[in-house]
C-alpha positions as CSV (number, residue, x, y, z in Angstrom):
1,M,190.4,-103.5,-129.3
2,V,189.3,-100.8,-126.9
3,V,185.3,-100.5,-126.5
4,N,184.3,-96.9,-125.4
5,P,181.6,-96.8,-122.5
6,I,178.2,-95.7,-123.5
7,I,177.5,-92.2,-122.2
8,N,173.7,-91.7,-121.5
9,T,173.4,-88.0,-122.3
10,G,170.6,-85.6,-121.8
11,E,169.4,-86.2,-125.3
12,D,169.4,-89.9,-124.7
13,K,167.3,-89.3,-121.6
14,K,164.9,-87.1,-123.3
15,A,164.5,-89.5,-126.1
16,T,163.5,-92.3,-123.8
17,L,161.5,-89.9,-122.0
18,D,159.1,-89.8,-125.3
19,Y,159.3,-93.3,-126.1
20,L,158.2,-94.3,-122.5
21,R,155.2,-91.7,-122.8
22,T,154.3,-93.5,-125.8
23,K,154.7,-96.9,-124.1
24,I,152.8,-96.2,-121.2
25,I,149.7,-94.7,-123.3
26,E,149.9,-97.9,-125.3
27,N,149.4,-99.9,-122.1
28,V,146.6,-98.4,-120.5
29,T,144.6,-97.4,-123.7
30,A,141.7,-99.7,-125.0
31,E,138.8,-99.7,-127.4
32,F,135.6,-97.7,-126.6
33,I,132.2,-97.6,-128.3
34,S,129.8,-95.1,-127.4
35,A,126.1,-95.4,-128.9
36,S,123.0,-93.1,-128.2
37,I,119.6,-94.9,-128.1
38,Q,116.3,-92.8,-128.8
39,L,113.3,-94.6,-128.4
40,N,110.0,-93.4,-130.5
41,S,107.8,-91.5,-128.4
42,S,105.0,-92.1,-130.5
43,N,105.0,-95.6,-130.1
44,P,102.9,-96.7,-127.2
45,F,104.9,-99.8,-126.4
46,S,108.1,-97.5,-125.9
47,T,106.5,-97.0,-122.4
48,S,104.5,-99.9,-121.6
49,K,106.8,-101.7,-119.6
50,N,110.0,-101.0,-117.6
51,C,112.0,-104.0,-119.4
52,I,112.8,-103.4,-123.2
53,I,114.7,-105.4,-125.7
54,L,116.3,-103.5,-128.4
55,E,116.1,-105.9,-131.4
56,G,119.5,-106.1,-133.1
57,F,121.3,-103.5,-131.1
58,L,124.3,-105.5,-130.3
59,A,125.1,-106.6,-133.8
60,S,124.2,-103.4,-135.6
61,T,126.5,-101.3,-133.2
62,E,129.2,-104.0,-133.5
63,M,129.2,-104.7,-129.8
64,Y,129.6,-108.0,-130.2
65,Y,130.9,-109.0,-126.9
66,P,128.6,-107.8,-124.0
67,N,131.1,-105.7,-122.2
68,I,128.6,-102.7,-121.9
69,I,127.4,-99.9,-119.5
70,I,123.9,-98.2,-120.1
71,Q,123.3,-94.7,-118.8
72,D,119.9,-92.8,-118.9
73,K,120.0,-89.2,-120.4
74,N,121.2,-88.0,-116.5
75,G,124.0,-90.5,-116.5
76,Y,122.5,-92.8,-114.0
77,I,123.4,-96.6,-114.9
78,Q,120.8,-98.8,-115.8
79,E,120.1,-102.4,-115.1
80,A,121.0,-104.4,-118.5
81,Y,121.5,-107.6,-120.1
82,A,123.0,-109.3,-123.0
83,D,120.3,-111.2,-125.2
84,F,122.1,-112.9,-128.3
85,A,122.3,-109.9,-130.8
86,N,119.8,-107.9,-128.6
87,L,120.3,-105.4,-125.6
88,K,117.9,-105.9,-122.7
89,I,117.3,-102.8,-120.7
90,N,115.3,-102.8,-117.4
91,R,114.7,-99.1,-116.7
92,L,114.1,-97.3,-113.2
93,N,111.4,-95.7,-115.0
94,K,109.2,-96.7,-118.1
95,D,109.0,-93.2,-119.3
96,F,112.7,-93.2,-120.0
97,L,113.4,-93.0,-123.9
98,F,116.8,-91.9,-124.1
99,F,119.9,-93.9,-123.1
100,R,123.7,-94.0,-124.0
101,A,125.5,-97.4,-124.4
102,Y,129.3,-97.7,-123.7
103,Y,131.3,-100.7,-124.7
104,S,134.8,-101.7,-123.9
105,P,136.7,-104.7,-123.4
106,E,137.9,-103.2,-119.9
107,F,134.1,-103.3,-118.6
108,N,132.5,-106.4,-117.0
109,A,130.6,-108.5,-119.4
110,L,126.7,-108.4,-119.2
111,G,124.5,-111.7,-118.2
112,D,121.2,-112.4,-118.9
113,N,118.0,-112.6,-116.8
114,P,115.5,-114.7,-118.8
115,S,112.6,-114.1,-116.0
116,L,112.2,-110.5,-116.7
117,S,109.0,-109.8,-118.8
118,C,110.0,-107.3,-121.5
119,Y,108.7,-105.7,-124.7
120,T,110.7,-106.2,-127.8
121,L,111.4,-102.6,-129.7
122,K,112.5,-102.5,-133.3
123,D,111.7,-98.7,-134.0
124,Y,114.6,-97.0,-132.3
125,S,117.4,-94.7,-133.6
126,G,120.6,-93.3,-132.5
127,S,124.4,-92.9,-133.5
128,V,127.5,-94.8,-132.9
129,K,131.2,-93.5,-132.2
130,A,134.3,-95.8,-131.9
131,D,137.8,-94.4,-130.6
132,K,140.3,-95.5,-128.1
133,Y,140.7,-93.9,-124.7
134,I,142.9,-94.4,-121.6
135,F,141.0,-96.2,-118.7
136,E,141.2,-95.4,-115.0
137,K,141.0,-99.1,-114.4
138,N,144.2,-99.8,-116.6
139,M,146.2,-96.7,-114.9
140,Y,145.3,-98.9,-111.5
141,E,146.5,-101.8,-113.0
142,F,149.8,-100.5,-114.2
143,I,150.3,-98.6,-111.1
144,D,150.0,-102.0,-109.2
145,L,152.4,-103.5,-111.8
146,Y,155.0,-101.1,-110.9
147,R,154.5,-101.5,-107.2
148,N,154.5,-105.2,-107.5
149,N,157.5,-106.1,-110.0
150,Y,159.1,-103.1,-111.2
151,E,162.0,-104.7,-112.8
152,N,159.5,-106.7,-114.9
153,L,158.0,-103.7,-116.1
154,K,161.0,-102.0,-117.3
155,T,161.8,-105.0,-119.4
156,Q,158.5,-105.1,-120.6
157,L,158.6,-101.5,-121.8
158,K,162.1,-102.2,-122.9
159,I,163.7,-99.4,-120.7
160,P,167.4,-99.1,-120.8
161,T,169.0,-100.7,-117.7
162,E,170.8,-97.7,-116.7
163,N,167.5,-95.9,-116.7
164,E,164.9,-95.5,-113.9
165,F,161.5,-94.0,-114.1
166,G,158.6,-92.6,-112.1
167,F,154.8,-92.3,-112.8
168,A,152.0,-90.3,-111.6
169,F,148.0,-90.3,-112.3
170,I,146.6,-87.3,-111.5
171,Q,142.6,-87.6,-111.5
172,R,140.0,-85.3,-112.4
173,N,139.2,-84.2,-108.6
174,G,142.8,-83.4,-108.0
175,T,143.8,-86.9,-106.4
176,K,147.4,-88.1,-107.0
177,I,148.6,-91.3,-107.2
178,E,152.5,-91.6,-107.6
179,V,155.1,-94.2,-107.8
180,S,158.8,-94.1,-108.0
181,Q,162.0,-95.4,-107.3
182,E,164.7,-93.5,-105.4
183,I,166.0,-90.7,-107.4
184,T,170.0,-90.9,-107.4
185,S,170.7,-88.7,-110.4
186,K,170.2,-84.7,-110.6
187,N,169.5,-85.1,-114.2
188,V,165.9,-85.8,-114.1
189,Y,163.5,-85.2,-117.1
190,A,160.1,-85.1,-116.5
191,D,156.5,-84.4,-118.7
192,E,153.3,-84.0,-117.6
193,I,150.6,-84.8,-120.2
194,P,146.8,-83.7,-120.1
195,I,144.9,-86.8,-120.6
196,Q,141.1,-87.6,-121.3
197,Y,140.3,-91.1,-119.9
198,V,137.1,-93.3,-119.2
199,N,136.3,-93.2,-115.5
200,N,134.9,-96.3,-113.7
201,N,131.4,-95.1,-114.4
202,S,132.2,-95.0,-118.0
203,N,132.4,-91.2,-118.4
204,I,135.1,-89.1,-120.5
205,V,136.9,-87.0,-118.1
206,T,140.2,-85.2,-117.9
207,G,143.4,-85.4,-115.7
208,F,147.2,-85.6,-116.2
209,M,149.8,-88.0,-116.3
210,N,153.3,-87.4,-115.3
211,I,156.6,-89.3,-116.3
212,K,159.9,-89.0,-114.8
213,I,163.1,-90.6,-116.0
214,W,166.4,-90.5,-114.5
């Protein structure tokens, strides 16, 4: 019996490029919940202390694990702690009445600080939005995995052995972080994808992801 050799055509590489784009995005994407918090300005206790406890906040927003970042209205990160189902915020200024809370398993978990003297508030309002985003942290981890164990990454992604690939992450400020193998083929297929990603300050920003396969 004669077995014909498998020929990797241009269409094969295009299909592999599309598949690779999907797999990389899956690997660098995580859950992201954002919530706005508006304190009641007519309640004198809203501004009585720097430290406040928002009763039931973690439970009501389904942020069951305290991997949370808190920002004020200007985007400055506030000191915060988990207090069972409640959220404790030690504000930079007791007059701050608006905050944003961001949750993702990619963030560090909050601890607690029982020594703080805080006032518990029940009358606050806001909205919650759940989505999935690419994370800057995950992009760095993917790049490190490529650098440190490329062959294992290829196997994990189920890339055909006859193909090689390169990858670049272009950040919002134009910084480009690129990893690649030696290109030994004239037939290189590339795709540059505009992305939105969560940076290390929990802000959603724009950038690009560049993928090459040959």
